[in-house]
C-alpha positions as CSV (number, residue, x, y, z in Angstrom):
1,M,0.0,-9.7,20.0
2,Y,-1.9,-6.9,18.8
3,I,-2.7,-4.7,15.7
4,L,-4.1,-1.3,15.3
5,E,-6.7,-1.1,12.5
6,E,-7.5,2.3,11.7
7,T,-4.2,4.2,12.3
8,Y,-5.4,7.5,10.7
9,Y,-7.5,8.4,13.5
10,F,-4.4,9.2,15.5
11,W,-4.6,12.8,13.9
12,V,-7.5,13.4,16.5
13,L,-4.7,13.7,18.9
14,A,-3.7,16.9,17.4
15,L,-6.5,18.5,19.2
16,I,-4.7,18.1,22.4
17,P,-1.8,20.7,21.8
18,I,-4.5,23.0,20.5
19,L,-6.6,22.9,23.5
20,F,-3.6,23.7,25.7
21,L,-2.7,26.6,23.6
22,V,-6.2,27.9,23.8
23,F,-6.2,27.2,27.7
24,W,-2.8,29.3,27.9
25,I,-4.3,32.0,25.7
26,Y,-7.3,32.1,27.7
27,A,-5.6,31.9,31.1
28,L,-3.4,35.2,30.0
29,W,-6.6,36.7,29.1
30,Q,-8.2,35.9,32.3
31,K,-5.2,37.0,34.4
32,K,-5.2,40.6,32.6
33,R,-8.9,40.9,33.3
34,Q,-8.5,40.1,36.9
35,A,-5.5,42.7,37.3
36,Q,-7.9,45.1,35.9
37,F,-10.7,44.2,38.4
38,A,-8.2,44.1,41.5
39,E,-4.8,43.5,42.5
40,A,-3.6,39.9,42.9
41,K,-3.2,40.2,46.9
42,F,-6.7,41.4,47.2
43,F,-8.2,38.9,44.5
44,Y,-8.3,35.9,47.3
45,Y,-10.4,37.9,49.4
46,L,-12.8,38.9,46.7
47,A,-13.3,35.6,45.2
48,P,-12.1,33.0,48.0
49,D,-13.7,30.1,46.1
50,F,-11.7,30.4,42.9
51,S,-9.2,27.7,42.1
52,K,-6.2,27.9,40.1
53,G,-5.8,24.2,39.5
54,K,-9.4,23.2,39.0
55,P,-9.3,24.6,35.2
56,L,-6.2,22.6,34.6
57,L,-7.2,19.5,36.0
58,K,-10.6,19.7,33.8
59,L,-8.1,20.2,30.8
60,L,-6.0,17.3,31.8
61,I,-9.3,15.0,32.2
62,I,-10.6,16.2,28.7
63,S,-7.1,15.6,27.2
64,L,-6.9,11.9,28.6
65,G,-10.8,11.6,27.4
66,I,-9.5,12.5,23.9
67,I,-6.6,10.0,24.0
68,A,-9.0,7.4,25.1
69,L,-11.5,8.2,22.6
70,T,-8.7,8.2,19.6
71,I,-7.6,4.9,20.6
72,A,-11.1,3.6,20.8
73,L,-11.6,4.8,17.2
74,V,-8.2,3.3,16.1
75,N,-9.7,0.0,17.1
76,P,-6.7,-1.9,18.9
77,K,-7.3,-5.8,18.2
78,A,-5.5,-8.2,20.4
79,G,-4.9,-12.0,19.2
80,T,-6.9,-14.6,21.3
81,K,-6.2,-17.6,19.8
82,I,-3.7,-19.4,17.3
83,E,-4.8,-21.3,14.3
84,T,-3.1,-23.0,11.8
85,V,-4.0,-21.8,8.0
86,K,-3.3,-23.9,4.9
87,R,-3.4,-22.5,1.6
88,E,-3.9,-24.1,-2.0
89,G,-2.9,-22.3,-5.1
90,I,-0.1,-22.0,-7.9
91,D,2.8,-19.8,-8.3
92,I,2.4,-16.9,-10.8
93,V,5.1,-14.5,-12.0
94,F,4.2,-11.3,-14.1
95,A,7.2,-10.5,-16.4
96,L,6.3,-6.9,-17.8
97,D,8.4,-5.4,-20.8
98,V,9.3,-1.8,-19.7
99,S,11.2,-1.0,-22.8
100,K,10.6,2.3,-24.8
101,S,8.7,0.4,-27.4
102,M,6.2,-0.2,-24.8
103,L,5.2,3.5,-25.1
104,A,3.8,3.0,-28.6
105,E,0.2,3.7,-28.8
106,D,-1.2,1.3,-31.4
107,I,-3.3,-0.3,-28.3
108,A,-5.1,2.0,-26.2
109,P,-3.9,3.8,-24.0
110,N,-0.4,2.3,-24.6
111,R,1.3,-1.0,-24.6
112,L,2.7,-0.7,-21.0
113,E,-0.6,0.5,-19.5
114,K,-2.5,-2.2,-21.1
115,A,0.0,-4.7,-19.6
116,K,-0.6,-3.1,-16.3
117,Q,-4.3,-3.2,-16.6
118,I,-4.4,-7.0,-17.5
119,T,-1.9,-7.8,-14.6
120,N,-4.0,-5.9,-12.3
121,Q,-7.1,-7.5,-13.1
122,V,-5.6,-10.9,-12.8
123,I,-4.3,-10.3,-9.3
124,S,-7.5,-8.9,-8.2
125,K,-9.3,-12.2,-8.9
126,L,-6.6,-14.2,-7.5
127,A,-7.5,-16.2,-4.3
128,G,-4.8,-18.0,-2.4
129,D,-2.3,-18.1,-5.1
130,R,1.1,-16.4,-4.8
131,V,2.5,-13.8,-7.2
132,G,5.6,-12.5,-8.1
133,L,6.7,-9.4,-10.6
134,I,9.6,-8.9,-12.7
135,G,10.3,-5.9,-15.0
136,Y,12.8,-6.2,-18.0
137,A,14.2,-4.1,-21.1
138,G,18.0,-4.6,-22.1
139,S,18.1,-6.3,-18.7
140,A,15.6,-8.1,-16.2
141,F,15.3,-7.2,-12.5
142,P,13.0,-8.3,-9.6
143,Q,10.2,-6.0,-8.5
144,I,8.5,-8.2,-5.9
145,P,9.3,-11.7,-4.9
146,I,6.9,-14.4,-4.4
147,T,4.2,-13.1,-2.3
148,T,0.4,-13.5,-1.3
149,D,0.4,-9.7,-0.5
150,Y,-1.6,-8.7,-3.6
151,G,-1.8,-4.8,-2.3
152,T,1.9,-4.6,-2.1
153,T,2.3,-6.1,-5.5
154,R,-0.5,-3.8,-7.1
155,T,1.4,-0.9,-5.7
156,F,4.7,-1.8,-7.2
157,L,2.9,-2.4,-10.3
158,K,1.5,0.9,-10.7
159,T,5.2,2.4,-10.3
160,M,6.5,0.5,-13.1
161,N,7.6,2.7,-16.0
162,T,10.2,3.1,-19.1
163,N,12.9,4.7,-16.9
164,M,13.5,1.9,-14.8
165,V,16.2,0.3,-16.9
166,S,19.0,2.2,-18.4
167,S,20.0,-0.4,-20.8
168,Q,17.1,-0.6,-23.8
169,G,16.1,-3.5,-25.6
170,T,13.7,-6.5,-24.9
171,A,15.9,-9.3,-23.4
172,I,12.8,-11.6,-22.7
173,N,15.3,-14.4,-22.2
174,Q,16.7,-12.8,-19.0
175,A,13.3,-12.3,-17.9
176,I,12.6,-16.2,-18.2
177,D,16.0,-16.7,-16.6
178,L,15.2,-14.4,-13.4
179,A,11.9,-16.1,-13.1
180,T,13.2,-19.7,-12.9
181,T,14.8,-18.1,-9.4
182,Y,11.5,-17.1,-8.3
183,F,10.0,-20.5,-7.9
184,N,10.7,-23.0,-5.0
185,D,10.7,-26.5,-6.2
186,E,10.2,-27.9,-2.7
187,D,6.6,-26.3,-2.7
188,Q,5.4,-28.7,-5.1
189,T,3.1,-26.1,-6.8
190,N,2.3,-25.4,-10.4
191,K,4.4,-22.6,-11.8
192,V,3.3,-20.2,-14.1
193,L,5.1,-17.3,-15.9
194,V,3.0,-14.5,-17.6
195,I,5.3,-12.3,-20.1
196,L,3.5,-9.1,-21.3
197,S,5.4,-7.9,-24.2
198,D,5.4,-6.6,-28.0
199,G,7.6,-9.7,-28.6
200,E,10.5,-7.6,-30.0
201,D,13.4,-9.5,-28.6
202,H,17.0,-8.7,-29.4
203,E,18.6,-11.8,-28.2
204,S,19.2,-15.2,-29.6
205,N,18.7,-18.0,-27.1
206,L,15.2,-17.8,-26.5
207,E,14.4,-21.3,-27.2
208,A,17.3,-22.6,-25.1
209,I,16.2,-20.8,-22.1
210,S,12.5,-21.8,-22.6
211,E,13.5,-25.2,-22.5
212,K,15.1,-24.8,-19.3
213,A,12.0,-23.3,-18.0
214,A,10.0,-26.1,-19.3
215,E,12.2,-28.6,-17.8
216,K,11.4,-27.1,-14.2
217,G,7.7,-27.3,-15.0
218,I,6.9,-23.5,-15.6
219,K,4.4,-22.8,-18.1
220,I,4.6,-19.5,-19.9
221,Y,1.4,-17.4,-20.9
222,A,2.7,-15.0,-23.5
223,I,0.7,-11.9,-24.1
224,G,1.2,-9.8,-27.2
225,L,0.8,-6.0,-26.9
226,G,0.5,-3.8,-30.0
227,S,-0.1,-4.5,-33.6
228,E,1.9,-6.2,-36.3
229,K,1.5,-3.1,-38.3
230,G,3.4,-1.0,-36.0
231,A,3.3,2.5,-34.6
232,P,6.1,5.2,-33.6
233,I,7.4,6.0,-30.1
234,P,5.9,9.1,-28.9
235,I,8.1,11.5,-26.8
236,K,6.0,13.5,-24.6
237,K,6.2,16.4,-22.2
238,R,3.6,17.1,-19.4
239,G,1.2,14.7,-21.0
240,Q,1.6,15.9,-24.7
241,T,3.1,14.3,-27.6
242,K,6.3,16.7,-28.8
243,S,7.8,14.4,-31.1
244,Y,8.5,10.6,-32.1
245,K,11.4,8.5,-31.3
246,K,14.2,8.5,-34.1
247,D,16.9,6.4,-35.4
248,K,20.5,7.5,-36.3
249,T,19.5,8.5,-39.6
250,G,16.8,10.8,-38.4
251,E,13.9,8.3,-39.5
252,T,11.1,7.9,-37.1
253,V,11.2,4.6,-35.5
254,I,8.4,2.2,-36.1
255,T,8.1,-0.3,-33.2
256,K,6.0,-3.6,-34.4
257,M,4.7,-6.4,-32.3
258,D,6.1,-9.8,-33.0
259,P,3.8,-12.7,-32.3
260,N,5.9,-15.1,-33.4
261,T,8.6,-15.0,-30.7
262,L,5.8,-15.1,-28.0
263,R,4.1,-18.0,-29.7
264,T,7.2,-20.1,-29.7
265,I,8.2,-19.7,-26.0
266,A,4.7,-20.4,-25.0
267,S,4.6,-23.5,-27.2
268,I,7.8,-24.8,-25.9
269,T,6.6,-24.6,-22.3
270,D,3.3,-26.2,-23.2
271,G,1.6,-22.6,-22.3
272,D,-0.7,-20.4,-24.3
273,Y,-0.2,-17.4,-26.6
274,M,-2.9,-14.4,-26.4
275,H,-3.2,-11.1,-28.2
276,G,-3.8,-8.4,-25.7
277,V,-6.3,-6.1,-27.3
278,N,-9.2,-7.0,-25.1
279,T,-8.5,-6.8,-21.4
280,K,-11.6,-8.8,-20.4
281,E,-10.9,-11.7,-22.8
282,V,-7.3,-12.2,-21.9
283,V,-8.1,-12.2,-18.0
284,D,-10.8,-14.9,-18.7
285,Q,-8.4,-16.9,-21.0
286,I,-5.7,-16.6,-18.4
287,F,-7.9,-18.0,-15.8
288,E,-9.3,-20.8,-17.7
289,N,-6.0,-22.1,-18.4
290,I,-5.1,-21.6,-14.5
291,N,-8.0,-23.6,-13.5
292,E,-7.1,-26.2,-15.6
293,L,-4.0,-26.5,-13.3
294,E,-3.8,-28.7,-10.1
295,K,-3.7,-26.3,-7.1
296,T,-1.5,-27.7,-4.1
297,E,-0.9,-26.7,-0.8
298,F,2.0,-24.4,-0.8
299,E,2.0,-22.5,2.7
300,S,1.0,-23.3,6.3
301,K,1.4,-20.6,8.7
302,Q,0.0,-19.4,12.2
303,Y,-2.7,-17.0,12.3
304,A,-3.9,-15.2,15.2
305,D,-7.6,-14.4,15.8
306,F,-7.9,-10.9,16.6
307,K,-10.9,-9.3,18.4
308,S,-11.7,-5.6,18.9
309,Q,-10.6,-3.9,22.3
310,Y,-12.0,-0.6,21.5
311,Q,-14.8,-0.8,24.0
312,W,-12.8,-0.6,26.9
313,F,-11.3,2.8,25.9
314,L,-14.6,3.9,24.6
315,G,-16.1,2.9,28.2
316,L,-12.8,5.2,29.6
317,A,-13.4,8.2,27.4
318,I,-17.1,8.0,28.7
319,L,-16.3,7.7,32.3
320,L,-13.8,10.9,31.9
321,L,-16.6,12.7,30.3
322,I,-18.9,12.1,33.2
323,L,-16.1,13.0,35.6
324,D,-15.2,16.4,33.9
325,M,-19.0,17.3,34.2
326,F,-18.7,16.9,38.2
327,V,-15.4,19.0,38.4
328,F,-16.4,22.6,38.8
329,D,-14.1,25.7,38.6
330,K,-14.4,26.5,42.4
331,K,-13.0,24.7,45.1
332,T,-14.4,22.1,47.1
333,N,-14.4,22.0,50.8
334,W,-12.3,18.7,51.5
335,I,-9.6,19.6,48.8
336,Q,-9.7,23.3,50.3
337,R,-8.8,21.8,53.6
338,L,-5.7,19.8,51.9
339,N,-4.7,23.0,50.4
340,L,-3.3,20.9,47.5
341,F,-2.8,23.8,45.2
342,N,-1.7,26.1,48.2
343,D,-4.1,28.8,46.8
344,K,-4.3,31.1,50.0
345,D,-0.6,31.2,50.4
346,D,0.0,32.1,46.9
347,A,-2.9,35.0,47.6
348,K,-1.0,36.3,50.4
349,K,2.2,36.4,48.8
């Protein structure tokens, strides 16, 4: 088992075709100059020690040296021993509202970006816990299943936007229902669902679905984004606000945060409600709540202890470099006797 740590160094290999191109151009130029100096059939007698094969041999040695040096820079690592790793933590699923109302700018920079900031900062502070990601508007959809891969989760989080769902609305109930499928009851871990929304729910069975979540041991931390006063929904083009969303009568739509909805679902599941104005305060409050939960072992896997093997390839690169210093363009006596490159015969032809 092996891994390649710094794969971007493989770009160094692009030097090899460049070297071959330069060698080919130089060989054509050299042949042209030789033709100006003497005819090919006489050149062997004028330069008996000249070797046609040595320059190519030096090029091959240099190319092999570059390959070896590149592999050393990539730093291949080979697994040397197997250990059992056990993790303790909780499962946390983040459900982000991606409806158009989340574009309102009554909270900087807007409701959706604030939701991303909070989620990203919480994930960045986690250690050993598993996370999942859900998006929802008029319907809910899975974004990332339960995982310990925080990097991938943050990447998908960054791409979430209000165009991901064609049906508009704020179906919090569907988000909660989908979240219940994320948790594996056999793992015996505490389960947390963090809902980030303005609370403008357009469904009517929130209490029933929240009670279902509570029965499965899921605590809901609801984060309200926006203001109760409300704000219009900007329509932007190239980052500039051109107009605001209007209803069927032509009136500008004012979207208001509904904290009561979020408080209700948090209360039913013995969770907590927070107003997401101050990112740091919200993140701290989430962790204060999480730290009160008992963390249990939820994962045991085989882990290979990898050790760097770059030194072997670095040594080979140095050896090839030294070898190239002792390979000269002119013929050597014992190779000339073997006539590996058939220089004399070619000259006579």
